[in-house]
MDAnalysis code that builds the backbone (N, CA, C; Angstrom):
import MDAnalysis as mda
import numpy as np

u = mda.Universe.empty(204, n_residues=68, atom_resindex=np.repeat(np.arange(68), 3), trajectory=True)
u.add_TopologyAttr("name", ["N", "CA", "C"] * 68)
u.add_TopologyAttr("resid", np.arange(1, 69))
u.add_TopologyAttr("resname", ["MET", "GLY", "SER", "LYS", "PRO", "GLY", "HIS", "GLU", "PHE", "ALA", "VAL", "ARG", "TYR", "ARG", "GLY", "PHE", "LEU", "LEU", "LEU", "PRO", "GLN", "ALA", "ASN", "GLN", "THR", "TRP", "LEU", "VAL", "ARG", "PRO", "GLU", "ARG", "SER", "PRO", "MET", "LEU", "ILE", "LEU", "PRO", "PHE", "ARG", "THR", "LYS", "SER", "CYS", "SER", "LEU", "GLU", "GLU", "VAL", "LYS", "SER", "LEU", "LEU", "ASP", "TRP", "ARG", "LEU", "SER", "GLN", "GLY", "LYS", "ASN", "LEU", "CYS", "ASP", "ALA", "ALA"])
u.atoms.positions = np.array([
    [-8.350, 15.667, -5.741],
    [-8.515, 14.587, -4.425],
    [-8.481, 15.417, -3.445],
    [-9.609, 15.277, -2.400],
    [-9.182, 15.927, -1.267],
    [-8.735, 15.282, 0.031],
    [-8.529, 16.299, 0.843],
    [-7.532, 15.628, 1.923],
    [-8.503, 15.176, 3.305],
    [-8.662, 14.430, 3.536],
    [-9.239, 13.293, 4.458],
    [-8.417, 13.876, 5.963],
    [-8.852, 14.227, 6.932],
    [-8.698, 14.030, 8.781],
    [-7.522, 13.280, 8.511],
    [-6.234, 14.010, 9.058],
    [-5.618, 11.961, 9.612],
    [-4.259, 12.820, 8.336],
    [-4.586, 12.591, 7.026],
    [-4.188, 12.342, 6.311],
    [-3.098, 13.152, 5.931],
    [-1.641, 13.928, 5.939],
    [-1.439, 14.885, 5.709],
    [-0.908, 14.872, 4.439],
    [-0.592, 14.003, 3.611],
    [0.278, 13.801, 2.513],
    [-0.311, 12.177, 1.845],
    [0.069, 12.271, 0.893],
    [0.410, 10.477, 0.335],
    [1.209, 10.137, -0.520],
    [1.872, 8.915, -0.499],
    [3.268, 8.693, -1.200],
    [2.501, 7.844, -2.180],
    [2.543, 7.935, -3.446],
    [2.788, 6.943, -5.075],
    [3.507, 5.998, -4.946],
    [3.457, 4.785, -4.891],
    [4.310, 3.479, -5.520],
    [3.904, 2.828, -6.168],
    [4.244, 2.314, -7.188],
    [4.504, 1.453, -7.716],
    [2.582, 1.094, -8.336],
    [2.269, 2.315, -8.102],
    [0.547, 2.135, -8.130],
    [-0.092, 2.375, -7.574],
    [-0.116, 2.752, -6.365],
    [-0.597, 2.411, -4.620],
    [0.001, 3.581, -4.498],
    [-1.488, 4.186, -3.709],
    [-0.766, 5.197, -2.627],
    [-1.282, 4.329, -1.307],
    [0.268, 5.307, -0.744],
    [0.384, 4.515, 0.403],
    [-0.190, 5.742, 1.633],
    [-1.008, 5.983, 2.301],
    [-1.277, 6.922, 3.170],
    [-0.972, 6.931, 4.718],
    [-0.275, 7.142, 5.415],
    [-0.233, 7.893, 6.749],
    [-1.224, 7.939, 7.528],
    [-1.193, 7.066, 9.146],
    [-2.458, 7.336, 9.430],
    [-1.856, 7.888, 10.799],
    [-2.918, 8.585, 11.598],
    [-2.778, 9.046, 13.157],
    [-2.075, 8.182, 13.734],
    [-2.220, 6.765, 13.946],
    [-1.377, 6.229, 15.117],
    [-0.399, 5.646, 14.224],
    [0.335, 5.419, 13.284],
    [1.759, 5.758, 12.815],
    [1.828, 4.328, 12.191],
    [0.136, 3.805, 11.388],
    [0.139, 2.753, 10.553],
    [0.063, 3.262, 9.524],
    [0.014, 2.443, 8.409],
    [-0.446, 2.913, 6.672],
    [-1.563, 2.289, 6.161],
    [-2.484, 3.233, 5.265],
    [-3.255, 2.626, 4.596],
    [-2.772, 2.390, 3.565],
    [-3.154, 1.189, 2.620],
    [-2.132, 1.262, 1.190],
    [-3.377, 0.482, 0.476],
    [-3.117, 1.388, -0.725],
    [-4.784, 1.146, -2.059],
    [-4.086, 1.231, -3.353],
    [-5.203, 0.662, -3.882],
    [-4.154, 0.816, -5.542],
    [-4.692, 2.394, -5.694],
    [-4.433, 3.051, -6.806],
    [-4.585, 4.094, -7.169],
    [-5.840, 4.089, -8.247],
    [-5.853, 2.813, -8.820],
    [-7.488, 2.047, -9.739],
    [-7.522, 0.501, -10.183],
    [-8.564, 0.673, -10.964],
    [-8.571, -0.830, -11.064],
    [-7.864, -1.208, -12.372],
    [-7.542, -2.508, -12.687],
    [-7.572, -3.959, -11.690],
    [-6.853, -3.708, -10.820],
    [-7.763, -4.242, -9.149],
    [-6.886, -4.532, -7.881],
    [-5.867, -5.506, -7.904],
    [-4.466, -5.592, -8.208],
    [-3.550, -6.918, -7.995],
    [-3.638, -7.284, -6.261],
    [-4.078, -6.279, -5.698],
    [-3.648, -6.359, -4.341],
    [-4.682, -5.452, -3.698],
    [-5.744, -6.430, -2.317],
    [-6.882, -5.493, -2.040],
    [-6.306, -4.828, -0.801],
    [-6.733, -3.211, -0.774],
    [-6.350, -2.469, 0.017],
    [-6.376, -2.974, 1.380],
    [-5.028, -2.610, 2.104],
    [-4.462, -3.211, 3.773],
    [-4.178, -2.074, 4.574],
    [-3.917, -2.330, 5.579],
    [-3.166, -1.043, 7.211],
    [-2.090, -2.374, 7.255],
    [-0.793, -1.434, 7.414],
    [-0.102, -1.781, 7.990],
    [-0.237, -1.654, 9.905],
    [0.793, -2.229, 10.264],
    [1.400, -2.276, 11.688],
    [2.188, -0.600, 11.591],
    [2.032, -0.164, 12.757],
    [3.112, 0.636, 12.811],
    [5.002, 0.740, 12.555],
    [5.401, 1.113, 11.104],
    [6.439, 1.321, 10.800],
    [6.524, 2.070, 9.784],
    [7.833, 2.097, 9.375],
    [8.366, 3.582, 8.519],
    [8.209, 3.607, 7.162],
    [7.666, 3.954, 6.029],
    [8.117, 4.004, 4.681],
    [8.795, 3.238, 4.224],
    [9.899, 3.268, 4.203],
    [10.939, 2.260, 3.597],
    [10.479, 0.726, 4.130],
    [9.832, 0.683, 5.529],
    [8.973, -0.785, 5.585],
    [8.238, -1.015, 4.783],
    [6.715, 0.034, 4.991],
    [5.635, -0.355, 4.310],
    [5.778, -0.068, 2.268],
    [6.808, -0.070, 1.524],
    [7.329, 0.256, 0.419],
    [7.959, -1.792, 0.687],
    [8.494, -2.074, 1.314],
    [9.461, -3.476, 1.524],
    [8.070, -4.588, 1.339],
    [7.090, -4.150, 2.646],
    [5.528, -5.088, 2.261],
    [5.171, -5.333, 0.819],
    [4.835, -4.285, 0.319],
    [4.271, -4.064, -0.774],
    [4.577, -4.806, -1.899],
    [6.128, -4.495, -1.871],
    [7.041, -5.373, -2.718],
    [7.008, -6.749, -2.315],
    [6.730, -7.219, -1.676],
    [6.669, -8.328, -1.005],
    [5.356, -8.965, -1.401],
    [4.309, -8.173, -1.526],
    [3.088, -8.988, -1.224],
    [2.873, -9.112, -2.784],
    [3.465, -7.789, -3.862],
    [3.410, -8.103, -5.469],
    [3.912, -9.255, -6.419],
    [5.358, -9.596, -5.144],
    [5.846, -10.507, -5.909],
    [5.271, -12.277, -5.844],
    [4.776, -12.105, -4.368],
    [3.784, -13.329, -4.208],
    [2.780, -13.182, -4.868],
    [2.126, -12.108, -5.393],
    [1.116, -12.501, -6.325],
    [1.241, -12.779, -7.697],
    [2.741, -12.301, -8.410],
    [3.451, -13.097, -9.509],
    [3.828, -14.281, -8.901],
    [4.039, -14.941, -7.667],
    [4.620, -16.359, -8.064],
    [3.163, -17.445, -8.011],
    [2.065, -16.823, -7.625],
    [0.908, -17.367, -7.728],
    [0.224, -17.605, -8.781],
    [0.517, -16.626, -9.372],
    [0.419, -16.832, -11.387],
    [0.785, -17.314, -11.887],
    [2.036, -17.838, -11.588],
    [3.259, -18.230, -12.338],
    [2.583, -19.827, -12.227],
    [2.156, -20.145, -11.137],
    [1.731, -21.629, -10.197],
    [0.799, -22.258, -11.248],
    [-0.020, -21.267, -11.292],
    [-1.371, -21.375, -11.722],
    [-1.112, -22.458, -13.168],
])
């Protein structure tokens, strides 16, 4: 995987890539398909906050599946 300008490293977490951006935000995208959650950007926050947000979004997706 080639590196893009501004990406110093990528964190793999629960099947997603957490990519830090130059403006202190994060780009979160799935490592592969099928996509349970579409890629999204966060506001400026820490790695732990990004992980919490992703956990919350994943739990919301499971709740929607249970309701169907």
